[in-house]
C-alpha positions in Angstrom: 0.0 0.0 0.0 2.8 2.4 0.8 4.4 1.7 -2.5 1.2 2.3 -4.4 0.5 5.6 -2.6 4.0 6.8 -3.3 3.7 6.1 -7.0 0.3 7.9 -7.1 1.8 10.8 -5.3 4.8 10.9 -7.7 2.4 10.8 -10.8 0.4 13.7 -9.4 3.5 15.8 -8.7 4.2 17.4 -12.1 1.0 19.4 -12.2 1.7 21.2 -8.9 5.3 21.7 -10.0 4.2 23.4 -13.3 1.9 25.6 -11.2 4.8 26.4 -9.0 6.8 27.4 -12.0 4.1 29.8 -13.2 3.5 31.3 -9.7 7.2 31.7 -9.0 7.7 33.8 -12.2 7.4 37.5 -12.0 4.9 39.5 -13.9 7.5 40.6 -16.4 8.5 37.0 -17.0 4.9 35.9 -17.5 4.3 38.7 -20.0 7.5 37.7 -21.9 6.5 34.1 -21.9 3.1 34.9 -23.2 4.6 37.1 -25.9 7.1 34.4 -26.9 4.3 31.8 -27.1 2.2 34.1 -29.3 5.2 34.8 -31.6 5.8 31.1 -31.8 2.2 30.3 -32.7 2.1 33.1 -35.3 5.3 31.8 -36.9 3.9 28.2 -37.0 0.7 29.5 -38.6 2.7 31.5 -41.1 4.9 28.6 -42.0 1.8 26.3 -42.4 0.1 28.8 -44.6 3.3 29.3 -46.7 3.8 25.6 -47.1 0.1 25.0 -48.1 -0.1 25.7 -51.9 -3.6 26.4 -53.1 -5.1 24.2 -55.8 -5.2 26.0 -59.1 -7.7 25.2 -61.8 -7.9 26.3 -65.4 -10.1 29.3 -65.9 -9.6 30.0 -69.6 -7.6 28.1 -72.2 -6.5 28.5 -75.8 -6.3 32.3 -75.6 -4.3 34.4 -77.9 -1.6 36.7 -76.5 -3.6 39.9 -76.7 -6.7 38.6 -75.0 -4.6 36.7 -72.4 -2.8 39.9 -71.5 -6.1 41.7 -71.1 -7.4 39.1 -68.7 -4.2 39.1 -66.6 -4.4 42.9 -66.3 -8.0 42.5 -65.0 -6.9 39.9 -62.5 -4.1 42.1 -61.2 -6.5 45.0 -60.8 -8.7 42.8 -58.6 -5.8 41.3 -56.6 -6.7 37.8 -57.7 -3.8 35.2 -57.6 -3.3 33.5 -60.9 -0.8 31.3 -62.7 0.0 30.9 -66.4 0.3 27.3 -67.6 3.5 26.3 -69.5 3.2 27.5 -73.0 1.0 30.4 -72.1 -2.1 28.8 -73.5 -4.1 28.7 -70.2 -4.7 30.9 -67.2 -5.3 29.3 -63.8 -6.8 30.7 -60.6 -7.5 29.0 -57.2 -10.1 26.3 -57.7 -12.4 27.8 -55.1 -12.6 31.1 -57.1 -12.9 29.8 -60.7 -16.7 30.4 -61.1 -16.7 33.7 -59.3 -13.8 35.1 -61.4 -15.5 34.0 -64.6 -18.6 35.8 -63.6 -16.6 39.0 -62.8 -14.8 38.9 -66.1 -18.0 38.2 -68.0 -19.4 41.4 -66.5 -16.5 43.2 -68.1 -17.0 41.5 -71.4 -14.0 39.2 -71.1 -13.0 37.1 -72.8 -14.1 38.8 -76.0 -13.1 35.8 -78.1 -11.1 36.0 -81.3 -14.2 35.0 -83.3 -16.8 37.5 -84.3 -20.3 36.2 -84.9 -23.6 37.8 -86.0 -23.4 40.2 -83.0 -21.3 42.4 -85.3 -24.5 43.2 -87.2 -26.0 44.7 -84.0 -23.6 47.7 -84.1 -24.3 48.7 -87.8 -23.9 52.4 -88.3 -26.1 54.5 -90.5 -24.7 55.2 -93.9 -22.6 52.0 -94.2 -21.8 51.0 -97.7 -23.1 47.8 -99.3 -19.6 46.5 -99.6 -18.9 46.9 -95.9 -22.2 45.2 -95.1 -21.2 42.3 -97.3 -17.8 42.1 -95.6 -19.3 42.2 -92.1 -21.8 39.5 -93.1 -19.0 37.2 -94.3 -17.0 37.8 -91.1 -20.1 37.0 -89.0 -20.7 33.8 -91.1 -17.1 32.7 -90.7 -17.2 33.3 -87.0 -20.4 31.4 -86.4 -19.2 28.4 -88.5 -15.9 28.4 -86.5 -17.8 28.4 -83.2 -19.9 25.5 -84.4 -16.8 23.5 -85.4 -15.2 24.2 -82.0 -18.0 22.4 -80.3 -16.6 19.1 -81.6 -14.8 17.3 -78.7 -11.4 16.8 -80.4 -11.2 20.4 -81.8 -9.5 23.0 -79.7 -10.0 25.9 -82.1 -11.0 26.5 -85.7 -10.7 29.1 -88.4 -13.0 29.3 -91.4 -12.2 31.2 -94.6 -14.9 31.7 -97.2 -14.3 32.7 -100.8 -17.6 34.0 -102.0 -17.4 35.5 -105.5 -19.4 38.5 -106.6 -22.6 37.6 -108.4 -22.8 38.3 -112.1 -25.6 38.2 -114.6 -23.6 36.2 -117.1 -23.8 32.4 -116.5 -20.7 31.9 -118.5 -18.6 33.9 -116.0 -20.3 32.5 -112.9 -17.9 31.1 -110.2 -18.9 28.7 -107.4 -18.0 29.7 -103.8 -15.3 27.7 -101.9 -14.2 27.4 -98.3 -11.1 26.5 -96.3 -11.2 25.2 -92.7 -8.2 25.0 -90.4 -8.7 23.0 -87.2 -6.4 22.9 -84.2 -6.8 19.5 -82.5 -6.1 18.7 -78.9 -2.8 16.8 -78.2 -3.2 13.1 -78.9 -6.6 13.6 -80.6 -7.6 12.8 -84.1 -10.7 13.2 -86.3 -12.7 10.4 -87.8 -13.6 10.4 -91.5 -17.3 10.8 -90.5 -16.4 14.0 -88.5 -14.5 15.4 -91.4 -17.4 14.7 -93.7 -19.7 16.4 -91.2 -17.6 19.5 -91.2 -17.6 19.6 -95.0 -21.4 19.1 -95.2 -21.9 21.8 -92.5 -19.9 24.4 -94.5 -21.4 23.5 -97.9 -24.9 23.6 -96.4 -24.4 27.1 -94.9 -23.2 28.8 -98.0 -25.5 29.0 -101.1 -24.4 27.2 -104.3 -21.3 25.6 -102.6 -20.5 22.0 -103.4 -18.9 19.5 -101.0 -15.8 19.2 -103.2 -15.1 22.9 -102.8 -14.4 22.6 -99.1 -10.9 21.8 -97.8 -10.1 20.9 -94.2 -6.5 20.9 -92.8 -5.1 20.5 -89.3 -2.6 22.5 -87.3 0.2 20.5 -88.9 -0.9 21.4 -92.4 -2.1 17.9 -93.2 -5.0 17.8 -95.6 -7.9 15.9 -94.0 -10.3 16.0 -96.9 -9.8 13.6 -99.9 -11.2 15.9 -102.6 -7.8 17.1 -103.6 -5.9 13.9 -102.6 -3.0 13.5 -105.1 -3.0 9.7 -104.6 -6.7 9.5 -105.5 -6.1 11.5 -108.6 -3.3 9.2 -109.6 -5.7 6.2 -109.4 -4.7 5.1 -105.9 -7.0 4.7 -102.9 -5.8 4.5 -99.3 -9.0 2.7 -98.4 -8.1 -0.2 -100.7 -4.7 -0.6 -99.1 -6.3 -0.6 -95.7 -8.8 -3.3 -96.8 -5.9 -5.4 -98.0 -4.2 -5.1 -94.6 -7.5 -6.1 -92.9 -7.8 -9.2 -95.1 -4.2 -10.2 -94.4 -4.6 -9.7 -90.7 -7.8 -11.8 -90.7 -5.9 -14.7 -92.3 -3.0 -14.3 -89.9 -5.4 -14.4 -87.0 -6.9 -17.6 -88.2 -3.5 -19.3 -88.5 -2.4 -18.1 -85.1 -5.6 -19.3 -83.4 -5.1 -22.8 -84.8 -1.4 -23.2 -84.3 -1.1 -21.6 -80.8 -2.5 -24.7 -78.9 -0.2 -27.0 -80.8 3.2 -25.4 -80.9 2.6 -22.8 -78.2 2.4 -19.0 -78.4 5.5 -17.3 -79.7 6.9 -20.5 -81.3 5.7 -19.6 -84.8 5.4 -16.7 -87.2 2.9 -16.4 -90.0 2.7 -13.9 -92.8 0.1 -13.6 -95.5 0.2 -11.7 -98.8 -3.2 -11.2 -100.4 -3.7 -10.2 -104.0 -7.1 -8.6 -104.4 -8.9 -7.5 -107.5 -10.5 -4.0 -107.1 -11.7 -3.7 -110.7 -15.4 -3.2 -111.2 -16.5 -5.4 -114.1 -20.0 -5.5 -115.5 -20.9 -8.2 -118.1 -24.0 -8.8 -120.3 -24.2 -12.1 -122.2 -26.9 -13.3 -124.6 -26.9 -17.0 -125.8 -29.0 -19.1 -128.2 -29.4 -22.8 -128.4 -28.3 -24.0 -131.8 -30.8 -26.8 -132.5 -34.2 -26.3 -130.8 -36.1 -29.4 -129.7 -39.0 -30.7 -131.8 -41.5 -29.8 -129.1 -40.4 -26.2 -129.3 -43.3 -23.7 -129.1 -44.5 -22.4 -132.5 -44.6 -18.6 -132.6 -46.3 -18.2 -136.0 -47.2 -20.3 -139.1 -48.3 -19.2 -142.7 -49.4 -21.5 -145.5 -50.0 -20.4 -149.1 -51.7 -22.7 -151.8 -52.5 -21.7 -155.5 -54.1 -23.7 -158.4 -54.6 -22.5 -162.1 -55.7 -23.9 -165.4 -53.8 -22.2 -168.2 -52.7 -23.4 -171.7 -49.2 -23.0 -172.4 -47.6 -21.7 -175.7 -48.4 -24.0 -178.7 -47.6 -24.3 -182.4 -44.6 -23.4 -184.5 -42.6 -20.5 -183.1 -43.4 -17.4 -184.9 -45.5 -14.3 -184.9 -48.9 -16.0 -185.5 -48.3 -19.0 -183.3 -47.2 -16.8 -180.3 -50.3 -14.8 -180.3 -52.6 -15.4 -177.4 -55.4 -17.8 -178.2 -58.8 -16.6 -179.1 -61.4 -17.2 -176.4 -63.1 -20.5 -177.1 -66.7 -20.5 -178.0 -68.8 -23.6 -177.8 -71.3 -24.2 -180.5 -74.9 -24.4 -179.5 -75.2 -27.8 -181.1 -72.3 -29.2 -179.1 -73.5 -31.0 -176.0 -72.4 -29.8 -172.7 -69.5 -31.6 -171.3 -68.3 -32.9 -174.6 -64.8 -31.4 -174.0 -64.6 -32.7 -170.4 -63.4 -36.0 -171.5 -61.8 -35.1 -174.8 -58.2 -34.4 -175.5 -58.8 -30.6 -175.5 -59.0 -30.3 -171.6 -56.5 -27.8 -170.1 -54.0 -29.1 -167.5 -54.2 -28.1 -163.7 -51.3 -26.1 -162.2 -50.9 -26.0 -158.3 -48.4 -24.1 -156.1 -48.2 -24.4 -152.2 -45.8 -22.6 -149.7 -45.6 -22.7 -145.9 -43.7 -20.5 -143.4 -43.2 -21.8 -139.8 -41.7 -19.6 -137.0 -40.6 -21.1 -133.7 -39.9 -19.2 -130.4 -36.3 -18.4 -129.9 -34.5 -20.1 -126.9 -32.5 -17.0 -125.7 -30.6 -16.4 -122.4 -29.6 -12.9 -121.2 -27.2 -12.7 -118.2 -26.1 -9.5 -116.5 -23.1 -9.9 -114.1 -21.5 -7.2 -111.9 -18.5 -8.4 -110.0 -17.9 -6.9 -106.5 -14.5 -5.3 -106.0 -12.1 -6.8 -103.5 -12.2 -10.4 -104.6 -9.2 -12.5 -103.8 -7.2 -13.5 -106.8 -4.3 -15.2 -105.0 -3.0 -15.9 -101.5 0.6 -16.4 -100.5 1.2 -17.8 -97.0 4.6 -18.4 -95.2 4.8 -20.0 -91.8 8.0 -20.7 -89.8 7.9 -22.9 -86.7 10.4 -22.8 -84.0 12.4 -25.9 -82.9 11.1 -27.7 -79.9 13.0 -27.1 -76.6 13.8 -30.0 -74.4 15.2 -30.0 -70.9 17.9 -32.6 -70.3 18.3 -34.4 -66.9 21.4 -32.3 -66.1 19.3 -29.1 -66.4 20.6 -28.0 -69.8 18.2 -27.3 -72.7 18.4 -28.7 -76.2 16.4 -27.7 -79.3 15.2 -30.3 -81.8 13.3 -29.8 -85.0 9.8 -31.0 -85.5 9.3 -34.4 -87.0 8.0 -35.0 -90.5 4.6 -36.1 -89.2 4.3 -32.9 -87.1 5.3 -30.7 -90.0 2.7 -32.5 -92.2 0.0 -31.9 -89.6 0.9 -28.2 -89.2 0.9 -27.8 -93.0 -2.5 -29.5 -93.3 -4.0 -27.2 -90.6 -2.6 -24.1 -92.1 -3.9 -25.2 -95.5 -7.4 -25.6 -94.2 -7.3 -22.4 -92.2 -6.3 -20.2 -95.2 -8.8 -21.9 -97.5 -6.2 -23.1 -100.0 -7.4 -23.1 -103.6 -5.0 -24.6 -106.1 -7.0 -23.4 -109.1 -6.7 -19.9 -107.9 -2.9 -20.2 -107.7 -2.5 -20.1 -103.9 0.9 -20.9 -102.5 1.9 -22.2 -99.0 5.3 -22.6 -97.5 5.8 -24.1 -94.0 9.3 -24.6 -92.6 11.0 -25.2 -89.2 13.9 -23.2 -88.0 15.4 -22.3 -84.6 14.5 -18.8 -83.5 17.2 -16.4 -82.6 17.3 -15.4 -78.9 15.8 -12.0 -78.4 17.8 -9.9 -76.0 15.7 -7.8 -73.7 16.4 -4.2 -74.1 17.8 -2.6 -71.0 15.7 0.3 -69.8 17.8 3.4 -69.6 17.0 4.8 -66.2 16.8 8.6 -66.0 19.2 10.3 -63.6 17.7 11.1 -60.2 17.9 14.8 -60.8 15.8 14.4 -64.0 13.1 12.0 -62.8 9.8 14.1 -62.6 8.4 11.9 -59.8 11.5 12.1 -57.7 11.7 15.9 -58.2 8.2 16.3 -57.0 8.9 14.1 -54.0 12.0 16.1 -53.3 10.2 19.4 -53.4 7.5 18.0 -51.0 10.2 16.7 -48.6 12.0 20.0 -48.7 8.9 21.8 -47.8 8.4 19.6 -44.7 12.1 20.0 -43.8 11.8 23.7 -43.8 8.8 23.5 -41.6 10.6 21.2 -39.2 13.7 23.5 -39.1 11.5 26.5 -38.3 9.8 24.6 -35.5 13.2 23.5 -34.1 14.5 27.1 -34.2 11.4 28.3 -32.4 11.7 25.6 -29.7 15.4 25.9 -29.0 15.7 29.7 -29.3 12.3 30.9 -27.9 10.4 28.3 -25.9 13.3 26.4 -24.2 15.1 29.6 -22.9 11.8 30.9 -21.5 11.2 27.6 -19.7 14.6 27.7 -18.2 14.2 31.2 -17.1 10.8 30.4 -15.5 12.3 27.3 -13.8 15.3 29.2 -12.2 13.4 30.7 -9.2 12.0 27.4 -8.2 15.3 25.4 -8.4 15.6 25.1 -4.5 12.0 24.1 -4.2 12.6 21.5 -6.9 15.6 20.1 -5.1 13.7 19.9 -1.8 10.9 18.0 -3.5 13.4 15.6 -5.0 15.0 15.0 -1.6 11.6 14.3 0.0 10.8 12.0 -2.8 14.1 10.1 -2.4 13.4 9.8 1.4 10.0 8.4 0.8 11.4 5.9 -1.7 14.1 4.8 0.8 11.4 4.3 3.5 9.3 2.3 1.2 12.4 0.2 0.2 13.2 -0.5 3.9 9.6 -1.6 4.6 9.7 -3.8 1.6 13.1 -5.4 2.6 11.8 -6.1 6.1 8.8 -7.8 4.6 10.9 -9.8 2.3 13.1 -11.1 5.1 10.1 -12.7 6.9 8.9 -14.5 3.8 10.1 -17.6 2.0 12.5 -17.6 -1.0 9.7 -18.0 -3.6 7.7 -15.3 -2.0 10.7 -13.0 -1.9 11.5 -13.7 -5.5 7.9 -12.9 -6.5 7.8 -9.8 -4.4 11.1 -8.6 -5.9 9.9 -9.2 -9.4 6.7 -7.3 -8.7 8.6 -4.5 -7.1 10.9 -4.2 -10.1 8.0 -4.2 -12.5 5.9 -1.6 -10.6 8.6 0.7 -9.4 11.9 0.2 -11.1 13.2 3.5 -9.7 13.2 2.1 -6.2 15.1 -1.0 -7.3 17.7 1.2 -9.1 18.2 3.3 -5.9 18.7 0.1 -3.9 21.3 -1.2 -6.4 23.1 2.1 -6.2 23.2 1.8 -2.4 24.5 -1.7 -2.6 27.2 -0.7 -5.0 28.2 2.2 -2.8 28.3 0.0 0.4 30.5 -2.5 -1.4 32.9 0.2 -2.5 33.1 1.6 1.0 33.8 -1.9 2.4 36.6 -2.4 -0.1 38.2 0.9 1.0 
């Protein structure tokens, strides 16, 4: 109990001691200490505010130099902190003030924007000439079109130039308008062909009598994006055809890889395909007839002509009288009817018959249009790596594939590519050891050039500066004041320490007397408990024992 009470009293001692320090200080020392603490706190707050960099956000981007300077001058007049991004293309302000600053500058009409729209028509003055009105209208139209193009996600800025010829009453001298568009794309962005076609259609639809082929679009690198004036297209070449050939070859390579990977393993073969495609557009019309129609052929038309006549031919001796036409015969009245019917004077019968028979024609008309991009020939080459075997001693050995394995690989590749001998396809499969590929060593940047390490070093330097300031404040301000405040109460502190040591010695003596009356196990347990609960008492006892031994030796 005495030991526990002593420990509790010792734990409660620092609070009264601190109060004694404060009460023992004079009023002048207390004022100095309060001033020093206030200075230290203000320095800490200042260092913390200095080390805390505000987060800046982009307020305006893609500004020209003149307008950027106007906005910076307005920010300086309003005492608003700002930063200019590398390259001078963006102005940043603290993230918490972005929207507020934008509203303030908008009230001043900033940014004005390098593009002028139809708002220019609102300030028309009285007496403006027709030429100036036309120029303002063209400027407004160009600005509105550029603003519309800038709304595309990949376009940072755009300029539109319209060439609108003057109208004339002579159709022979009439010229069509044209347009040129320059787009500035974001870094790493591109434009799809559909987007380019949309820009062309937008410009052509906004200007009367403008055709799509009269619109040219280029990017900030001067690359022509429209294909209307593509020199390769004018020369008979088409980049889309080349792209289609690459797609066909890649499709065949993918087929071969997917069927060989499970057999020889990924990376143990290489396949290449050369496709010869026919992009000619051919239209054919054929008309054929059967040479000998069948007997049961349908009859289209039939015509039959039959003629019979009774006419005496030329008779008698040739001459003038004998060649005269015969006199019409007259029958006497006394001659009975029908007497000449059986006589030798009956005239002969002449008959003539003709027939025309038309059959339906067996005709075939075939109209064929061949689609472009048909495969004319395929050439495939496949090389297979040697098989790697691990020997019992741990070394590796490469062996070529057997003839049966090569035949199986060839058969699989033949089926995967759709081999057609009549088409002239060729296939070559061979086995060869692959060369060892040396891994390229990554060239590490020096420490002073690594961006991540530089950022980390700046952050650590900031905290080191803060720690140095705190150390200076502690050792040069706080600690001297504490020493000065503790000087008057030095004697009181010594007296308190002597009383504490006397109490500890009394406790130690009581504990020793109790240990003598107990057994060895109890003594050992009590000693361990005493050393654990109050090691200072045990240390003082050991010091006393060492001092007694030294005195006995003397």
